[in-house]
C-alpha positions in Angstrom: 83.1 56.7 98.9 85.4 54.3 100.6 86.9 55.5 103.9 90.4 56.1 102.5 88.8 58.1 99.6 87.2 60.4 102.1 90.6 61.2 103.5 92.3 61.7 100.1 89.5 63.9 98.9 89.8 66.1 102.1 93.6 66.5 101.6 93.2 67.2 97.9 90.5 69.8 98.5 92.7 71.4 101.2 95.6 71.7 98.7 93.3 73.2 96.0 91.9 75.7 98.5 95.3 76.8 99.7 94.9 75.5 103.3 97.8 73.2 102.6 100.6 74.9 100.5 103.4 73.2 98.6 106.1 72.5 101.2 103.7 72.2 104.1 103.7 69.1 106.2 100.4 67.1 106.3 98.7 66.2 109.5 100.3 63.0 111.0 98.7 59.6 110.8 97.5 59.9 114.4 95.9 63.3 113.8 94.1 62.0 110.7 92.9 58.8 112.6 91.4 61.1 115.3 89.8 63.4 112.7 88.2 60.7 110.6 87.8 57.9 113.0 89.3 55.3 110.6 92.1 52.8 110.7 95.8 53.5 110.1 95.7 51.3 107.0 93.0 53.5 105.4 95.0 56.6 106.2 98.0 55.0 104.4 95.9 54.0 101.4 94.8 57.7 101.1 98.4 59.0 101.3 99.6 56.4 98.8 96.9 57.5 96.4 98.0 61.1 96.7 101.7 60.1 96.2 100.8 58.4 93.0 99.1 61.6 91.8 102.3 63.5 92.6 100.6 65.8 95.1 102.5 64.6 98.2 105.7 62.8 99.1 106.6 60.8 102.2 110.0 61.5 103.8 111.4 58.8 106.0 111.4 59.8 109.7 109.8 63.2 108.9 106.3 62.7 107.7 104.3 63.5 104.5 104.6 66.8 102.7 102.7 68.6 100.0 104.8 68.8 96.8 102.6 70.7 94.4 99.2 72.2 93.9 96.4 69.9 92.6 96.5 69.0 89.0 92.7 69.6 88.8 92.0 72.7 86.7 90.3 75.6 88.4 89.9 77.7 85.2 91.2 80.7 87.1 94.3 82.6 86.0 96.0 85.7 87.5 97.5 88.8 85.9 99.9 90.9 88.0 100.6 94.3 86.4 102.1 97.6 87.6 98.8 99.5 87.5 95.3 98.5 86.2 93.5 101.7 85.4 95.9 103.9 83.5 98.4 104.2 80.6 99.0 101.0 78.5 97.7 98.6 81.2 94.0 98.7 80.3 94.9 97.6 76.8 97.0 94.7 78.1 94.2 93.6 80.4 91.7 93.8 77.5 93.9 91.6 75.3 94.4 89.0 78.1 90.8 88.9 79.1 89.4 88.6 75.6 91.4 85.4 75.0 90.9 84.0 78.5 87.1 84.6 78.4 86.8 82.9 75.0 88.6 79.8 76.4 86.4 79.6 79.6 89.0 81.1 82.0 88.4 83.7 84.7 91.1 86.5 84.9 92.0 87.7 88.4 93.6 91.2 88.3 96.3 92.3 90.8 98.5 95.4 91.1 102.1 95.6 92.2 102.5 99.4 92.0 106.1 98.7 90.9 106.9 97.9 94.5 109.0 94.7 95.1 107.5 94.0 98.5 103.9 94.5 97.3 104.6 92.2 94.4 106.0 89.5 96.8 102.9 89.9 98.9 100.6 89.4 95.8 102.6 86.4 94.6 102.4 84.7 98.0 98.7 85.4 98.2 98.2 83.8 94.8 100.2 80.8 96.1 97.4 80.2 98.5 94.6 80.6 96.0 93.3 78.2 93.4 94.8 79.6 90.2 96.1 77.6 87.2 98.4 80.2 85.7 100.1 83.6 86.1 100.9 86.4 83.7 103.4 88.7 85.4 104.9 92.1 84.5 107.9 91.7 86.9 109.4 94.4 89.2 113.0 95.2 89.8 113.9 96.6 93.2 117.0 98.3 94.7 120.2 96.9 93.4 118.4 94.8 90.8 116.6 92.7 93.4 113.7 90.7 92.1 111.2 88.0 93.1 112.5 85.7 90.4 113.3 83.0 92.9 109.8 83.0 94.3 108.3 82.9 90.8 110.5 80.0 89.9 109.4 78.1 93.0 105.8 78.8 92.1 106.4 77.3 88.6 108.2 74.3 90.1 105.1 73.7 92.2 102.9 73.4 89.2 101.8 77.0 88.4 102.1 77.9 84.7 104.0 81.3 84.3 104.4 83.8 81.5 106.4 87.0 81.9 105.1 90.0 80.0 106.9 93.3 78.9 109.9 92.6 81.2 112.0 89.5 82.1 114.4 88.2 84.7 118.1 88.1 83.5 119.6 84.7 84.2 116.3 82.9 84.6 114.5 80.7 82.1 110.8 81.7 81.8 108.4 81.9 78.9 108.3 85.6 78.1 107.0 88.2 75.7 108.9 91.5 75.4 109.1 94.5 73.1 112.4 94.9 71.2 113.2 97.9 73.4 116.8 98.2 72.4 115.9 98.4 68.7 113.2 100.9 69.6 115.8 103.2 71.1 117.9 102.8 67.9 114.8 103.7 65.8 114.0 106.8 67.8 117.5 108.2 67.7 117.8 107.3 64.0 114.6 109.2 63.2 116.0 112.3 64.9 119.3 111.9 63.1 117.6 111.7 59.7 115.7 114.9 60.6 119.0 116.7 61.0 119.6 116.6 64.8 123.1 116.1 66.0 122.6 117.0 69.6 120.4 114.2 71.0 119.7 113.3 74.6 117.7 110.7 76.4 115.4 110.8 79.5 114.6 107.4 81.0 113.5 105.5 84.1 116.6 104.0 85.5 114.7 101.5 87.6 112.9 99.7 84.8 114.8 97.3 82.6 112.9 97.9 79.4 113.5 101.6 79.7 117.2 101.1 80.3 117.3 99.0 77.1 115.6 101.9 75.3 118.3 104.3 76.6 121.0 101.8 75.6 119.6 101.7 72.0 119.7 105.4 71.7 123.3 105.6 72.9 124.3 102.7 70.7 123.0 104.5 67.6 124.7 107.8 68.5 128.0 106.0 69.1 127.8 104.5 65.6 127.5 108.0 64.2 130.4 109.3 66.3 127.9 111.8 67.7 128.7 114.0 70.7 127.1 112.5 73.8 127.2 114.9 76.8 126.8 113.4 80.2 124.1 115.9 81.2 122.1 114.8 78.2 121.7 111.3 79.6 119.0 111.8 82.3 118.1 108.9 84.5 115.1 109.2 86.9 113.5 106.9 89.4 110.2 107.1 87.6 108.2 103.9 87.7 106.4 103.7 91.0 104.6 107.1 91.0 103.6 109.6 88.2 103.8 112.3 90.8 107.3 111.4 91.7 108.3 111.3 88.1 106.9 114.8 87.5 108.7 116.1 90.5 112.0 114.8 89.3 111.6 116.3 85.8 110.6 119.6 87.4 113.7 119.6 89.5 115.8 119.2 86.3 114.5 122.5 85.0 114.7 124.2 88.4 118.5 123.9 88.6 119.0 124.8 84.9 120.4 122.4 82.3 121.8 122.8 78.8 119.4 121.1 76.5 120.2 119.3 73.2 118.1 120.0 70.1 116.2 116.7 70.6 115.4 114.2 73.4 114.2 110.6 73.4 112.0 109.9 76.4 111.5 106.3 77.5 107.7 106.7 77.8 104.9 109.0 76.6 104.0 110.2 80.1 107.6 111.2 80.8 107.6 113.1 77.4 104.4 115.0 78.3 105.8 116.0 81.7 109.0 117.1 79.9 107.1 119.1 77.3 105.0 120.9 80.0 108.1 121.9 81.9 109.9 123.0 78.8 106.9 125.2 77.9 107.0 126.7 81.4 110.5 127.9 80.6 109.7 129.3 77.2 111.1 126.3 75.2 108.9 125.4 72.3 108.3 121.8 71.1 109.2 120.9 68.4 110.7 124.2 67.3 113.3 124.5 70.0 113.3 120.9 71.3 112.1 117.8 69.3 110.8 114.9 71.3 110.4 111.2 70.5 108.8 108.9 73.1 107.7 105.3 73.6 104.4 103.4 74.0 101.9 105.1 71.6 99.5 105.4 74.6 96.2 107.4 74.4 98.1 110.3 75.9 100.4 110.5 72.8 97.4 111.1 70.5 95.8 113.9 72.4 98.9 115.8 73.7 99.9 119.1 72.3 101.9 118.6 70.2 100.9 115.0 69.4 103.8 112.8 70.1 106.1 111.0 67.7 106.4 107.7 69.5 107.5 104.1 69.3 104.5 101.8 69.3 103.8 99.4 72.1 101.2 96.9 70.8 99.8 96.4 74.3 96.5 94.6 73.4 98.3 92.3 71.0 100.9 91.5 73.6 98.2 90.8 76.2 96.4 88.4 73.7 99.7 86.6 73.0 100.5 86.3 76.7 97.1 84.7 77.3 97.5 82.2 74.4 101.0 81.2 75.6 99.8 80.8 79.1 97.0 78.5 78.0 99.5 76.5 76.1 101.7 76.2 79.2 98.7 75.2 81.3 97.8 72.4 78.9 101.4 71.2 78.6 102.8 71.7 82.1 105.5 69.1 81.9 106.9 70.5 78.6 110.6 71.3 79.3 111.0 74.1 76.8 110.5 77.8 77.5 110.1 80.4 74.7 111.0 84.1 74.4 108.9 86.2 72.0 110.4 89.5 70.9 107.9 92.0 69.4 109.3 94.4 66.8 108.3 98.0 67.4 107.6 100.8 64.8 107.8 104.5 65.0 104.5 106.5 64.7 105.4 109.9 63.2 103.3 112.8 64.5 104.0 116.4 65.5 106.7 116.5 68.2 109.7 116.4 65.9 110.9 118.8 63.3 114.3 119.7 61.7 116.5 121.9 64.0 116.6 125.6 63.1 119.2 126.7 60.6 121.8 127.9 60.8 122.6 125.3 63.5 122.2 126.9 66.9 123.9 126.1 70.2 121.9 124.3 72.8 119.0 126.0 74.5 119.9 127.0 78.1 117.1 127.2 80.6 116.6 130.6 82.2 116.8 129.8 85.9 114.9 132.9 86.8 111.7 131.6 85.0 
């Protein structure tokens, strides 16, 4: 190698390894001369080569700065999901990994635990690692705070990005989402067709897809001029911890609420917690309370009763996210972004029946139970 090539190779390798991040200032010419023992002209040749590659830029009077990660492929990609080992996430991972492995990529798994600070920490860590692409199930924090700005910066620095299952409002990213609003419409419509006129909704108020599911339920009910009682719209802070979700549902029953004849839950795990607490208070499902849920998880198939649920094609969505990420990695400079909306379908099982006739008033929970 020529002398200047030794310097450019060292800088390039430092960028690839994350020792020099996008935005960092490179060592000065004097520092590089001392490190490599070569002429100033050779140092400038090395810098000019990297400028032509688009890896660095020289700012007059300030020095030379890293502008983006190396264009050299590492064949490593990252998936950041809420949890890895439970619920729908193993199926998402399986779908992603099957496509990535077939195409020679290695999938790095990361968890955010639906915590905005933890997600930021993971994303900044990936910024320092050699990864070509990112599949992200994004987190919303208090007051709709997000890490969208950081993700946009990572994309501008050369990282290919695909959002999965959730998206950032007001930002243009390639994304794959379920038609959650229409899913809510479908769940409420099914209950209406079964004869229910008192329909409520229990949802996680800190997760955008579940808010859209709730909105779909309420939209359908409004088109039917149905009675929508405020106490039948139950929002919980239920994404970060299953234990916290269970505690919040238990509290609902502890203080006594007037139940409708049917409830749409925004996920299967919420539905199972609701059914358990209902049973503890002598309320039968589906005879006294019909339940529709979301996600068609493994839980829905083994619960008692088995859940009527809106399907979440998790493995397919994982496969599609991987394929779209590979496309973005191969065409990084493409200006367009795409949004794929996956239609959902209702899986009819055992947690719904027609309300008892003659039509009865809402079940009231015995607070002494």
